[in-house]
LONU-889491 format. One record per residue: residue number from 1; chain; x, y, z of N, C-alpha, C in turn. Coordinates in steps of 0.001 Angstrom, whole numbers. Atoms other than C-alpha are relative to their C-alpha. Example, Ala and Ser with C-alpha at 12.3 -4.5 7.8 and 13.67 -1.06 7.14 Angstrom:
<nodes>
NODE   marke   filo        nX        nY        nZ       caX       caY       caZ        cX        cY        cZ
NODE       1      A       890     -1190         0     12300     -4500      7800       900      1200         0
NODE       2      A      -820     -1190       -60     13670     -1060      7140      -770      1090       730
</nodes>
This chain:
<nodes>
NODE   marke   filo        nX        nY        nZ       caX       caY       caZ        cX        cY        cZ
NODE       1      A      -831       421     -1130    -44481   -182660    -82654      -546       523      1324
NODE       2      A       523      -557     -1239    -46540   -180695    -80155      -690     -1060       843
NODE       3      A       710      1034      -734    -48464   -183853    -79205       919     -1094       543
NODE       4      A      -947      1002      -485    -45278   -185845    -78436       377       289      1448
NODE       5      A      -405      -185     -1388    -44507   -186410    -74768       673     -1276       491
NODE       6      A      -743      1112      -576    -42318   -188645    -72650      -888      -713      1018
NODE       7      A       855       784      -886    -44224   -191450    -70931       460        91      1451
NODE       8      A      -518       -81     -1366    -41925   -191256    -67895      -401      1312       669
NODE       9      A       412     -1289      -551    -42662   -187562    -67444     -1495        14       285
NODE      10      A      1452        16      -183    -46383   -188212    -67839      -392      -825      1225
NODE      11      A       307       836     -1158    -46404   -191027    -65269       566       554      1297
NODE      12      A      -676      -466     -1199    -44018   -189340    -62863       976     -1042       512
NODE      13      A     -1050       939      -430    -40992   -190916    -61130      -514     -1138       869
NODE      14      A       463      1056      -908    -42914   -192850    -58451      -748     -1095      -750
NODE      15      A       762       992       762    -45385   -194537    -60806       898      -720      -998
NODE      16      A      -924       623       953    -42646   -195131    -63399       860     -1056       682
NODE      17      A      -808       966      -757    -40503   -196847    -60758      -804     -1247       313
NODE      18      A       857      1149      -294    -43416   -199067    -59742      -171      -887     -1225
NODE      19      A       169       762      1235    -43946   -200096    -63377      1274      -746      -355
NODE      20      A     -1269       620       391    -40262   -200777    -64049       387     -1139       952
NODE      21      A      -330      1059      -956    -40001   -202903    -60893      -677     -1318      -348
NODE      22      A       652      1238       426    -42342   -205418    -62557       783      -713     -1098
NODE      23      A      -808       646      1032    -39750   -206129    -65276       823     -1125       638
NODE      24      A      -703      1151      -575    -38320   -209589    -64636       967      -657      -983
NODE      25      A      -948       516       985    -36119   -210081    -67711      1054      1082      -243
NODE      26      A     -1042     -1020       215    -32726   -208315    -68030       -45       603     -1397
NODE      27      A       102      -540      1357    -33345   -207930    -71778     -1005      1139       -61
NODE      28      A       986     -1068       -20    -36409   -205796    -71014       588      1289       565
NODE      29      A      -639     -1189      -577    -34337   -203452    -68860       970       617     -1002
NODE      30      A      -906      -503      1028    -31733   -203171    -71619      -783       727     -1091
NODE      31      A       810      -647      1031    -34434   -202372    -74170      -554      1339       490
NODE      32      A       528     -1244      -553    -35964   -199758    -71873      1065      1087        34
NODE      33      A     -1081      -981       -59    -32580   -198075    -71450       411       501     -1379
NODE      34      A      -353      -382      1367    -32270   -197886    -75251     -1059       882      -660
NODE      35      A      1084      -778       596    -35505   -195924    -75805       442      1424      -302
NODE      36      A      -429     -1394       162    -34002   -192478    -75291      1022       326      1073
NODE      37      A      -963      -418     -1013    -31420   -190553    -73313      -658       118      1366
NODE      38      A       671      -181     -1288    -33950   -189711    -70598      -361     -1347       629
NODE      39      A       312      1320      -527    -35054   -193340    -70273      1267      -704       495
NODE      40      A     -1262       617      -426    -31447   -194521    -70116       455       559      1343
NODE      41      A      -402      -626     -1262    -30667   -192019    -67365      -893      -487      1146
NODE      42      A       929       442     -1036    -33784   -193042    -65430       296     -1442       424
NODE      43      A      -286      1399      -309    -32958   -196760    -65682      1292      -135       800
NODE      44      A     -1309       120      -658    -29322   -196282    -64625       -29       597      1400
NODE      45      A        29      -663     -1309    -29919   -193817    -61787      -856      -788       992
NODE      46      A       891       750      -894    -32737   -195969    -60380       551     -1370       380
NODE      47      A      -627      1272      -340    -30527   -199069    -60347      -880     -1217      -241
NODE      48      A       911      1118       258    -33123   -201370    -61907       749     -1290      -323
NODE      49      A      -749      1214       349    -30485   -203778    -63258       527      -698      1256
NODE      50      A      -484       593     -1252    -28983   -204304    -59795     -1154      -591       787
NODE      51      A      1158       485      -740    -32398   -204667    -58219      -491     -1326      -559
NODE      52      A       440      1251       616    -33386   -207355    -60731       985     -1117       296
NODE      53      A     -1022      1008      -280    -30088   -209186    -60223      -146      -542      1422
NODE      54      A       175       431     -1388    -30683   -209276    -56455     -1266      -836       162
NODE      55      A      1221       795       -73    -34195   -210598    -56993       226     -1399      -569
NODE      56      A      -284      1299       601    -32919   -213389    -59242       924      -814       882
NODE      57      A     -1041       700      -768    -29958   -214244    -57010       434       859      1182
NODE      58      A      -332      -824     -1172    -29754   -212782    -53459      1481        -5       368
NODE      59      A     -1435        21      -345    -26071   -213832    -53171       742      1204      -573
NODE      60      A      -652     -1173       583    -25242   -210803    -55355        99      1151       996
NODE      61      A       -91     -1047     -1021    -25813   -208662    -52252      1337       -38       739
NODE      62      A     -1322        85      -624    -22378   -209857    -51069      1002       948      -650
NODE      63      A      -930      -898       682    -20749   -207513    -53602      -171      1416       553
NODE      64      A        91     -1329      -601    -19990   -204293    -51750       326      1103      -992
NODE      65      A      -311      -987      1030    -18542   -202483    -54772       522      -706     -1240
NODE      66      A      -470       522      1281    -17487   -202933    -58392      1200       807      -458
NODE      67      A     -1172      -668       564    -14069   -202148    -59830       180      -454     -1440
NODE      68      A      -255       308      1403    -13132   -202002    -63501      1494      -147      -219
NODE      69      A     -1411       287       254     -9824   -203530    -64580       197       -73     -1503
NODE      70      A      -216       -62      1442     -8611   -202609    -68066      1486         5      -307
NODE      71      A     -1406        17       398     -5343   -203275    -69873       453      1363      -502
NODE      72      A      -336     -1352       461     -5484   -199794    -71372      -123       967      1157
NODE      73      A       -15      -922     -1123     -4511   -197295    -68732      -695      1306      -364
NODE      74      A       735     -1219       260     -7066   -194524    -68705       505      1134       877
NODE      75      A      -401     -1156      -789     -6176   -191049    -67612     -1043       262      1080
NODE      76      A       910      -311     -1091     -7661   -190013    -64288      -838      1213      -384
NODE      77      A       877     -1078       411    -10693   -187919    -65021      -106      1053      1100
NODE      78      A       154     -1104      -934    -10858   -184505    -63390     -1278       729      -382
NODE      79      A      1259      -645       302    -14305   -183001    -63149      -887         3      1213
NODE      80      A       917       -46     -1138    -17334   -182510    -60952      -316     -1390       521
NODE      81      A       276      1287      -616    -18273   -185256    -58535     -1191      -695      -647
NODE      82      A      1152       600       662    -21549   -185776    -60410       413      -824     -1215
NODE      83      A      -483       752      1163    -19614   -186904    -63500       615     -1325       433
NODE      84      A      -610      1224      -516    -17633   -189431    -61459     -1087      -962       487
NODE      85      A      1098       831      -495    -20827   -190662    -59826      -767      -630     -1162
NODE      86      A       705       532      1154    -22516   -191069    -63209       776     -1146      -640
NODE      87      A      -834      1068       569    -19597   -193136    -64511      -112     -1265       838
NODE      88      A       148      1148      -894    -19882   -195383    -61450     -1359      -677      -179
NODE      89      A      1333       554       205    -23627   -195805    -61975       -97      -742     -1325
NODE      90      A        -3       679      1299    -23103   -196675    -65644       707     -1345        81
NODE      91      A      -741      1253      -130    -20514   -199299    -64747      -835     -1026       762
NODE      92      A       825       907      -788    -22829   -200796    -62125     -1152      -548      -844
NODE      93      A      1092       430       876    -25695   -200896    -64632       484     -1060      -991
NODE      94      A      -526       923      1010    -23544   -202637    -67241       331     -1353       614
NODE      95      A      -441      1254      -614    -22113   -205236    -64845     -1189      -810       504
NODE      96      A      1146       744      -534    -25389   -206148    -63141      -930      -483     -1109
NODE      97      A       781       484      1130    -27168   -206383    -66492       646     -1249      -590
NODE      98      A      -714      1170       500    -24483   -208769    -67733      -169     -1190       951
NODE      99      A       131      1063      -984    -24672   -210765    -64500     -1410      -597       -28
NODE     100      A      1382       488        80    -28476   -210998    -64722      -216      -833     -1254
NODE     101      A       102       765      1245    -28215   -212134    -68342       601     -1394       170
NODE     102      A      -644      1292      -218    -25815   -214914    -67319      -844      -890       908
NODE     103      A       823       777      -927    -28164   -215984    -64523     -1192      -655      -687
NODE     104      A      1207       537       645    -31145   -216495    -66834       300      -715     -1314
NODE     105      A      -323       601      1287    -29305   -217666    -69952       315     -1485       146
NODE     106      A      -329      1424       -36    -29183   -221421    -70659      1323      -329      -680
NODE     107      A     -1203       255       796    -26000   -221024    -72729      1248       -82       879
NODE     108      A     -1311        41      -631    -22469   -221893    -71706       113      -897      1218
NODE     109      A       -64       846     -1185    -23288   -224465    -69025       891     -1209      -245
NODE     110      A      -894      1154        97    -20743   -227183    -68335       379      -453      1398
NODE     111      A      -506       461     -1285    -19069   -229153    -65572      1075       969       486
NODE     112      A      -913     -1041      -496    -17323   -226486    -63452       980      -496      1055
NODE     113      A      -923       492     -1027    -15542   -228712    -60924      1345      -312      -628
NODE     114      A     -1342       154       573    -11786   -228709    -61467       976      -671       954
NODE     115      A      -980       512      -955    -10087   -229814    -58251      -705      -520      1247
NODE     116      A       497       548     -1252    -10876   -232060    -55290       857       528      1145
NODE     117      A      -731      -587     -1122     -9942   -230374    -52020       116      -978      1157
NODE     118      A       -72       871     -1176    -10884   -232743    -49202     -1258      -826       143
NODE     119      A      1128       814      -434    -13132   -235496    -47915        38       -70      1518
NODE     120      A        40        31     -1469    -14295   -235655    -44311       630     -1267       553
NODE     121      A      -714      1227      -372    -12990   -239225    -44142       252      -813     -1255
NODE     122      A      -292       903      1125    -11485   -241840    -46459       373     -1359       570
NODE     123      A      -240      1340      -543    -11445   -245583    -45893      1401      -485      -337
NODE     124      A     -1328       469       424     -8409   -246634    -47950       630      1060      -891
NODE     125      A      -665     -1070       747     -6297   -243667    -48982      1360      -507      -493
NODE     126      A       671      -825      1015     -5218   -243092    -51742      -896      -773      -979
NODE     127      A       749       789       989     -6973   -245985    -53540     -1458       434       -97
NODE     128      A      1411      -407       -19    -10434   -244726    -52496      -125      1500       272
NODE     129      A       -69     -1440      -222     -9584   -241008    -52586     -1134       744      -692
NODE     130      A       958      -907       643    -11965   -238158    -53448       416       346     -1424
NODE     131      A      -469      -270      1357     -9791   -237644    -56535      -714      -877     -1029
NODE     132      A       676       919       924    -11575   -240632    -58087     -1360       533      -450
NODE     133      A      1330      -498       358    -14884   -238720    -58118        36       969     -1179
NODE     134      A      -129      -867      1176    -13550   -236396    -60838       152      -803     -1287
NODE     135      A      -141       884      1157    -13064   -239373    -63150     -1386      -474      -436
NODE     136      A      1347       382       428    -16203   -239958    -65272      -203     -1502      -162
NODE     137      A       133      1446       182    -15450   -243654    -65729      -117      -706      1348
NODE     138      A       148       784     -1233    -16480   -246216    -63121      1167      -957       207
NODE     139      A     -1118       928       -94    -13377   -248249    -63855      1201       593      -717
NODE     140      A     -1235      -532       565     -9785   -247108    -64482      1099     -1048       183
NODE     141      A     -1064      1014       -44     -6959   -249521    -65351      -500     -1299       636
NODE     142      A       607      1263      -453     -9294   -252465    -64662      -298       -13      1494
NODE     143      A       333       -84     -1412     -9946   -251213    -61115     -1159       964       185
NODE     144      A      1109      -925      -259    -13112   -249593    -59709       528      1372       429
NODE     145      A      -394     -1372      -329    -12867   -245797    -59416     -1111       635       840
NODE     146      A      1012      -553      -900    -14706   -244330    -56407       671       540      1267
NODE     147      A      -398      -421     -1343    -14396   -242546    -53065      -827      -768      1018
NODE     148      A       712       672     -1088    -15292   -244400    -49871       262       718      1311
NODE     149      A      -145      -563     -1342    -15933   -242909    -46460       587     -1037       937
NODE     150      A      -331       939     -1058    -14670   -244459    -43284     -1267      -679       500
NODE     151      A      1151       722      -517    -16945   -246993    -41642      -492       580      1312
NODE     152      A       608      -530     -1221    -19368   -245938    -38882     -1064      -971       494
NODE     153      A      1058       817      -594    -21538   -247900    -36484     -1324       753        12
NODE     154      A      1194      -844       -11    -23998   -244970    -36399      -341       416     -1429
NODE     155      A       340      -358      1383    -25838   -244604    -39761      -315      1488      -181
NODE     156      A       306     -1424       109    -26573   -240934    -38966      1209       892      -175
NODE     157      A     -1208      -821       139    -22948   -239776    -39221       127       491     -1449
NODE     158      A       -93      -527      1359    -22643   -237424    -42254      1433       -17      -533
NODE     159      A     -1303      -145       645    -19772   -237028    -44718       -52      1230      -909
NODE     160      A       -66     -1140       919    -18588   -234102    -46865      1100      -203     -1029
NODE     161      A      -980       -43      1083    -16781   -233808    -50200        94      1451      -459
NODE     162      A      -194     -1417       300    -15281   -230395    -50998       836       164     -1261
NODE     163      A      -626      -184      1302    -14275   -229126    -54450       257      1476      -278
NODE     164      A      -251     -1348       527    -12727   -226053    -56046      -470        40     -1448
NODE     165      A       534      -144      1345    -14419   -224789    -59201      1012       650      -927
NODE     166      A      -892      -513      1029    -12843   -223617    -62441       180      1512       108
NODE     167      A       -78     -1449      -158    -13506   -219971    -61505      -482       373      1398
NODE     168      A       456      -469     -1304    -13938   -218000    -58270     -1407       571       -59
NODE     169      A      1395      -402       187    -17258   -216827    -59713      -643      -944     -1010
NODE     170      A       726       902       883    -19587   -219463    -61151     -1484        62       340
NODE     171      A      1438       136      -204    -23336   -219613    -61633      -331     -1488       -63
NODE     172      A       261      1426      -111    -24465   -223071    -60492     -1497      -256       -65
NODE     173      A      1411       363       170    -27763   -224640    -61588      -336     -1358       605
NODE     174      A       268      1333      -518    -27451   -228270    -60590      1306      -710       333
NODE     175      A     -1150       813      -390    -25125   -230805    -59015      -405     -1462      -175
NODE     176      A       278      1403       279    -24891   -234444    -60044       932      -885       830
NODE     177      A      -754       920      -855    -23779   -237281    -57772      -394     -1427      -357
NODE     178      A       258      1413       306    -23433   -240960    -58626       524      -888      1115
NODE     179      A      -458       952     -1023    -23345   -243490    -55758       733     -1174      -642
NODE     180      A      -793      1121       519    -21006   -246441    -56110      -670     -1321       339
NODE     181      A       491      1355      -199    -22203   -250005    -56555      1181      -957        39
NODE     182      A     -1146       897      -205    -19748   -252572    -55201      -290     -1350      -652
NODE     183      A       254      1239       741    -19949   -255280    -57886       854     -1157       508
NODE     184      A      -897      1036      -498    -17147   -257165    -56145      -442      -542      1358
NODE     185      A       516       490     -1275    -19244   -257702    -52986     -1289      -784      -229
NODE     186      A      1191       835        94    -22072   -260153    -52344     -1249       853      -144
NODE     187      A      1266      -686       280    -25432   -258928    -53733       185      1393      -612
NODE     188      A      -269     -1281       685    -23783   -255890    -55406      -628      1203       722
NODE     189      A       634     -1089      -754    -24676   -253344    -52670       361      1380      -555
NODE     190      A      -214     -1389       420    -25033   -249627    -53491       145       856      1254
NODE     191      A      -309      -767     -1218    -23462   -247314    -50901      -376      1473      -173
NODE     192      A       459     -1390       146    -25571   -244196    -51373      -256       618      1374
NODE     193      A       466      -694     -1196    -26477   -241567    -48794     -1516        67       -42
NODE     194      A      1451      -176       -19    -30060   -240979    -47679      -397      1297      -709
NODE     195      A       309     -1297       615    -29941   -237342    -48820      1287       797      -160
NODE     196      A     -1158      -869       213    -27593   -234579    -49949      -403      1452       209
NODE     197      A       166     -1448      -123    -27169   -230877    -49287      1285       647      -506
NODE     198      A     -1154      -636       637    -24840   -228385    -50970       273      1360       642
NODE     199      A      -445     -1297      -517    -22844   -225430    -49644       942       627     -1018
NODE     200      A      -878      -723       919    -21104   -222749    -51696       570      1221       704
NODE     201      A      -634     -1152      -633    -18629   -220082    -50651      1468        78      -341
NODE     202      A     -1422      -209       257    -14961   -219300    -50276       831      -455      1185
NODE     203      A      -931       460     -1020    -11937   -220470    -48353       510      1172       833
NODE     204      A      -629      -997      -865    -10609   -218541    -45376      1511       -86       -57
NODE     205      A     -1440       180       137     -7160   -219857    -46205       479       790     -1201
NODE     206      A      -567      -692      1158     -4857   -218580    -48936      -848      -262     -1224
NODE     207      A       839       131      1184     -6770   -217923    -52159       718      -638     -1176
NODE     208      A      -715       672      1072     -4091   -219618    -54226      -469     -1429      -152
NODE     209      A       368      1398       251     -4315   -223168    -55531      1123      -931       418
NODE     210      A     -1108       822      -465     -1385   -224570    -53582      -479     -1272       668
NODE     211      A       332      1307      -551     -1262   -227920    -51836      -380        60      1468
NODE     212      A       291       -75     -1430     -1888   -226607    -48285     -1419      -445       297
NODE     213      A      1385       409      -203     -5620   -227261    -48707      -221     -1415      -497
NODE     214      A       327      1257       660     -5578   -230305    -50981       631     -1209       668
NODE     215      A      -622      1141      -642     -3496   -232490    -48669      -873      -611      1086
NODE     216      A       813       478     -1108     -6289   -232950    -46131      -990     -1064      -373
NODE     217      A       940      1019       447     -7781   -236100    -47629      -369     -1000      1097
NODE     218      A       297      1195      -777     -7446   -238956    -45225      -376       327      1432
NODE     219      A       400        -2     -1403     -9421   -239126    -41987        99      1370       654
NODE     220      A        54     -1345      -583     -9962   -235401    -41408     -1446       309       384
NODE     221      A      1446        -1      -211    -13504   -236062    -40170      -486      1289       671
NODE     222      A       676     -1146      -576    -15499   -232833    -39657       868      1179       337
NODE     223      A      -899     -1062      -443    -12435   -230605    -39207       118      1145      -982
NODE     224      A      -320      -966      1039    -12408   -228704    -42496     -1004      1138      -124
NODE     225      A      1023     -1009       217    -15640   -226677    -42270       364      1359       563
NODE     226      A      -414     -1283      -569    -14018   -223999    -40121       858       799      -964
NODE     227      A      -859      -698       964    -11844   -223101    -43125      -784       743     -1073
NODE     228      A       800      -573      1088    -14774   -221795    -45210     -1078       940       527
NODE     229      A      1185      -829      -204    -17363   -219048    -45324     -1012      -387     -1067
NODE     230      A      1028       433       949    -20584   -220278    -46915      -985      1126      -248
NODE     231      A       961     -1039       368    -22720   -217760    -48795     -1321      -583      -479
NODE     232      A      1239       651       409    -25336   -220317    -49871       -25     -1418       552
NODE     233      A       244      1381      -434    -26759   -223515    -48353     -1311      -447      -634
NODE     234      A      1171       473       747    -29212   -225543    -50439      -983      -718       918
NODE     235      A       893       927      -707    -32299   -227426    -49312       579     -1408       -20
NODE     236      A      -420      1398       -33    -31907   -231113    -48541      -749      -767     -1083
NODE     237      A       586       784      1086    -32484   -233469    -51499       124     -1491       318
NODE     238      A      -117      1451      -213    -33325   -237192    -51111       767      -666     -1133
NODE     239      A      -697       816       992    -31054   -239669    -52879      -722     -1332      -156
NODE     240      A       526      1351       210    -32159   -242947    -54413      1179      -965       -25
NODE     241      A     -1070      1000       -67    -30165   -246124    -53948       131      -682     -1349
NODE     242      A      -197       497      1349    -29324   -246517    -57614      1363       436      -512
NODE     243      A     -1316      -289       557    -26044   -246639    -59483      -142       806     -1289
NODE     244      A       161      -907      1134    -26852   -243679    -61767       467      1384       433
NODE     245      A      -388     -1378      -279    -25673   -240090    -62054     -1270       785       313
NODE     246      A      1239      -625      -446    -28444   -238435    -60016       147      1521       -31
NODE     247      A       -50     -1442       180    -29236   -234810    -60825      -821       692      1080
NODE     248      A       676      -788     -1028    -30109   -232333    -58064        -7      1451      -471
NODE     249      A       131     -1340       553    -31387   -229112    -59611      -353       967      1121
NODE     250      A       231      -981     -1051    -31201   -226088    -57345     -1293       772      -260
NODE     251      A      1255      -737       199    -34403   -224072    -56759       139      1214      -908
NODE     252      A      -283     -1166       847    -32785   -221132    -58603      1496        13      -292
NODE     253      A     -1444      -125       248    -29423   -220228    -60145       690       666      1194
NODE     254      A      -748      -488     -1161    -26807   -219555    -57453      1380       461      -446
NODE     255      A     -1362      -462       250    -23656   -217442    -57704       899      -558      1092
NODE     256      A      -990       514      -958    -20845   -219366    -56038      1122      1026        99
NODE     257      A      -966     -1081      -206    -18717   -216519    -54630      1212      -563       744
NODE     258      A     -1206       570      -582    -15232   -217867    -54033       402     -1318      -619
NODE     259      A      -355      1183       771    -15397   -221006    -56139       151     -1287       781
NODE     260      A       -68      1228      -782    -15802   -223630    -53376     -1398      -589       132
NODE     261      A      1264       715      -162    -18593   -226233    -53396       232     -1198       901
NODE     262      A       -76      1157      -894    -19172   -228740    -50634     -1285      -825      -106
NODE     263      A      1121       932        51    -21403   -231802    -50980      -105      -684      1356
NODE     264      A       231       597     -1311    -22876   -232909    -47676      -875     -1236      -188
NODE     265      A       681      1286       143    -23906   -236577    -47655      -586      -377      1357
NODE     266      A       700       129     -1274    -26522   -237124    -44945      -638     -1375       130
NODE     267      A       597      1304      -269    -27351   -240543    -43544       585     -1107      -840
NODE     268      A      -567      1171       668    -26122   -244004    -44478     -1064     -1095       -88
NODE     269      A      1021      1039       190    -28202   -246867    -45849       588     -1396      -143
NODE     270      A      -575      1314       305    -25745   -249663    -46607      1086      -365      1002
NODE     271      A      -993       499      -935    -23809   -251719    -44100       848     -1055      -699
NODE     272      A      -910       971       619    -20741   -253712    -45173        18     -1284       827
NODE     273      A       143      1278      -690    -20985   -257387    -44351      1258      -390       765
NODE     274      A     -1246       474      -612    -17306   -257876    -43483       270       612      1373
NODE     275      A      -279      -628     -1299    -17160   -255379    -40569     -1254       540       689
NODE     276      A      1278      -433      -570    -20864   -254570    -39955       -63      1512       229
NODE     277      A         7     -1458      -111    -20193   -250822    -40407      -668       622     -1231
NODE     278      A       660      -723      1090    -22054   -248262    -42523      1007       862      -768
NODE     279      A      -889      -774       859    -20281   -246621    -45488      -828       814     -1001
NODE     280      A       522      -726      1162    -21012   -244006    -48170      1097        -2     -1054
NODE     281      A      -972        32      1093    -19318   -244381    -51560      -563       762     -1204
NODE     282      A       392      -808      1157    -19422   -242020    -54551      1024      -230     -1095
NODE     283      A      -959       222      1086    -17932   -242732    -57965       148      1210      -917
NODE     284      A      -143     -1142       901    -18621   -239462    -59801      -827      1181       486
NODE     285      A       658     -1246      -380    -19543   -235818    -59129       171      1008     -1125
NODE     286      A       -59     -1112       946    -20376   -232955    -61509      -708      1206       605
NODE     287      A       617     -1259      -417    -21072   -229311    -60657      -305       765     -1283
NODE     288      A       408      -532      1300    -23064   -227917    -63595      -347      1487       129
NODE     289      A       270     -1437       -35    -23049   -224196    -64279       787       731     -1062
NODE     290      A      -664      -866       972    -21396   -221310    -66049      1050       846       711
NODE     291      A     -1025      -871      -586    -18036   -219768    -65065      -123      1418      -546
NODE     292      A       124     -1402       400    -18099   -215955    -65155      1330       615      -405
NODE     293      A     -1281      -481       489    -14391   -215554    -65836        56      -218     -1505
NODE     294      A      -912     -1052      -457    -12697   -213895    -67649      -643      1378       103
NODE     295      A       637     -1317       -30    -15301   -211091    -67765      -126       510      1426
NODE     296      A       181      -382     -1394    -15934   -211090    -63996       886      -853       898
NODE     297      A      -772       688     -1028    -13808   -212022    -61001      -389       611      1331
NODE     298      A       382      -507     -1319    -14048   -211432    -57264      1187       -68       945
NODE     299      A      -898        23     -1152    -11859   -210514    -54315      -872      -190      1223
NODE     300      A       858       314     -1140    -13441   -212169    -51292       669       424      1289
NODE     301      A      -474      -444     -1302    -13130   -210901    -47755      -199     -1109      1014
NODE     302      A       177       956     -1092    -12838   -212839    -44522     -1440        -7       473
NODE     303      A      1383      -115      -467    -16293   -211565    -43616      -975      -279     -1140
NODE     304      A      1040       248       988    -19389   -212798    -45429      -708      1311      -308
NODE     305      A       703     -1209       390    -21059   -210032    -47406       906      1161      -324
NODE     306      A      -946     -1066       333    -17905   -208052    -48188       940      -494     -1094
NODE     307      A      -790       448      1138    -16656   -208980    -51655        23      1089     -1061
NODE     308      A      -153      -990      1064    -15349   -206769    -54453      -136      -705     -1336
NODE     309      A       229       560      1321    -16687   -207609    -57911       888       721     -1010
NODE     310      A      -941      -580       956    -14045   -207063    -60623      -493      -237     -1420
NODE     311      A       504        39      1374    -15100   -206259    -64191      1141       272      -969
NODE     312      A     -1065      -106       990    -12747   -206766    -67164      -627       301     -1360
NODE     313      A       654      -349      1272    -14148   -204844    -70174       734      -548     -1213
NODE     314      A      -749       553      1133    -11341   -206071    -72461      -418     -1447      -263
NODE     315      A       443      1387       149    -12371   -209679    -71792     -1419       -53      -523
NODE     316      A      1375       -64       491    -15995   -208702    -72399       -29       216     -1505
NODE     317      A       -60      -246      1446    -15072   -207377    -75856       410     -1255      -750
NODE     318      A      -437      1247       638    -13254   -210620    -76682     -1136     -1008       -27
NODE     319      A      1129       934       -53    -16288   -212634    -75555     -1045       344     -1046
NODE     320      A       964      -421      1014    -18564   -210566    -77795       464      -381     -1407
NODE     321      A      -543       374      1296    -16244   -211161    -80751      -153     -1500      -228
NODE     322      A       131      1452       123    -16323   -214890    -80042     -1432      -386      -330
NODE     323      A      1400       290       306    -20121   -214824    -80115      -313       319     -1452
NODE     324      A       273      -412      1373    -20108   -213011    -83442       694      -885     -1025
NODE     325      A      -870       696       947    -17475   -215273    -85034      -720     -1026      -868
NODE     326      A       598      1031       864    -19662   -218203    -86193      -763       578     -1182
NODE     327      A       751      -585      1103    -21936   -215966    -88295       922       605     -1050
NODE     328      A      -935      -604       948    -19045   -214042    -89849       784     -1079      -752
NODE     329      A      -695      1102       670    -17199   -217284    -90562      -919      -657     -1028
NODE     330      A       977       569       919    -20380   -218612    -92162      -107       852     -1264
NODE     331      A        92      -898      1151    -20641   -215535    -94404      1254       -85      -865
NODE     332      A     -1258        97       753    -16966   -215805    -95370        40     -1290      -814
NODE     333      A        28      1279       718    -17504   -219435    -96313      -886       103     -1243
NODE     334      A       895      -171      1147    -20418   -218467    -98569       697       771     -1111
NODE     335      A      -724      -785      1004    -18287   -215823   -100296      1029      -872      -715
NODE     336      A     -1051       844       562    -15494   -218359   -100779      -567      -993     -1015
NODE     337      A       616       965       899    -17889   -220796   -102434      -678       661     -1191
NODE     338      A       607      -714      1120    -19177   -218098   -104744     -1509       -52         6
NODE     339      A      1452       148       -84    -22741   -218547   -103493      -676      1251       536
NODE     340      A       531     -1214      -610    -23200   -214996   -102214     -1210       548      -758
NODE     341      A      1080      -590       789    -25453   -213947   -105099     -1330      -696       239
NODE     342      A      1235       719      -233    -27971   -216581   -104135      -665       351      1318
NODE     343      A       543      -366     -1307    -28515   -215009   -100710      -546      1423       -46
NODE     344      A       549     -1337      -126    -30598   -212023    -99831       981       859       782
NODE     345      A     -1012      -840      -630    -28044   -209300    -99069      -522       650      1277
NODE     346      A       561      -697     -1164    -30359   -207525    -96668      -116      -920      1213
NODE     347      A       120       955     -1111    -30989   -210658    -94585      1354      -264       630
NODE     348      A     -1328       257      -541    -27281   -211382    -94256       530      1208       766
NODE     349      A      -426     -1193      -720    -26616   -207786    -93252      -621        63      1390
NODE     350      A       660        18     -1305    -29161   -208122    -90447       637     -1028       913
NODE     351      A      -618      1047      -806    -27604   -211386    -89267      1361       408       537
NODE     352      A     -1372      -336      -367    -24109   -209908    -89177       120      1331       722
NODE     353      A       -67     -1321      -617    -25016   -206538    -87685       183      -134      1507
NODE     354      A      -154        48     -1446    -23748   -205977    -84120     -1276       472       690
NODE     355      A      1173      -386      -775    -26466   -205697    -81468       383      1147       922
NODE     356      A      -250     -1144      -871    -26406   -202238    -79872     -1295       374       669
NODE     357      A      1233      -205      -735    -28874   -201442    -77157        23      1258       842
NODE     358      A       -71     -1195      -818    -27812   -198099    -75718      -148      1253      -835
NODE     359      A        74     -1305       637    -28388   -194470    -76507       730       971       914
NODE     360      A      -786      -776      -945    -25576   -192986    -74469        90      1454      -433
NODE     361      A        27     -1424       282    -25285   -189213    -74231      1092       416      -967
NODE     362      A     -1052      -365       934    -21996   -189099    -76069       119      -987     -1152
NODE     363      A        16       976      1098    -22770   -192092    -78285      1230      -870       -54
NODE     364      A     -1272       709        62    -19453   -193713    -77321       -29     -1359       676
NODE     365      A         7      1233      -775    -20573   -196596    -75136     -1170      -854      -425
NODE     366      A      1048       923       392    -22592   -199702    -75929       -52     -1149       989
NODE     367      A       193      1240      -725    -24065   -202493    -73880      -410     -1034     -1025
NODE     368      A       293      1007      1005    -24053   -205641    -75994      -321     -1322       672
NODE     369      A       426      1272      -542    -26003   -208715    -75058      -758      -753     -1073
NODE     370      A       733       816       956    -27538   -211573    -76943     -1490       145       272
</nodes>
């Protein structure tokens, strides 16, 4: 054992930090923290998980602090300030590692849009309301389902569609927009925009889901943007004049802090023959990503860059159990069928074994990730 030495001690803190900063996968940071107690302490104190999360998604810098919310009331710990600081660092490491994992993981993605808030204008309300864009069908009750802007003589006038997501914290990868083709008009014109741009952030109004925001549908041209703080604005994407669900993949995963997404429709290409005005029409919208609730939530501030990230460890445990369930259910089914003897016991034990990746000093805490 005399020839055994710790690589971190041999390299020194500065060189070790330089090496660890090259890690670009949250799983690698988790594995490094599981090597030994000294490595775990070095990883946590150095904040590598937070640093990686900020590199993957700069919007995470809006979180000024992290709070833990648990159903089990813990006694207030009395001890030296270093112990309290260590607990805070551990919590930060765990939360940012989980957040980084969600950012790079392809699992759990779905349509996150849940509620239409407002359109900058509407031609015939409520028949051509923004509410129609949440309906995946192009026709409902034998009538076309779409949103139509008001008509404009200037083709450069933009329009906006604003939506609330299923959670106040969502990781968004792409947004899909389908222009509407008016089959009931001569030559079946398609009323697409020239390009689109996306904004994400939170409302400055009440954070509830009441009707004070959702009533602003008809002819509220350009007035609603003052009600939001945007933490992300995407590049501009060109649209094609086709009646298909067009996918606009963001350059990187984005954390939508506050659960509000706005689609900015830039430029008009189609003029209506009956009034010689330009319109934009959309029949369907999807915001594709991964909601972070119930494990994470956020309290947003009026000011950009001042949000409190809330961590729910009880919900995290339930999520882990849900991930484990299919394998355990599979094993139970095998036992029920009496086929257990035909399986290699050791292989099944490996499949069903929980994944533990920490070597905490008291052995009581585990970070569990896929």
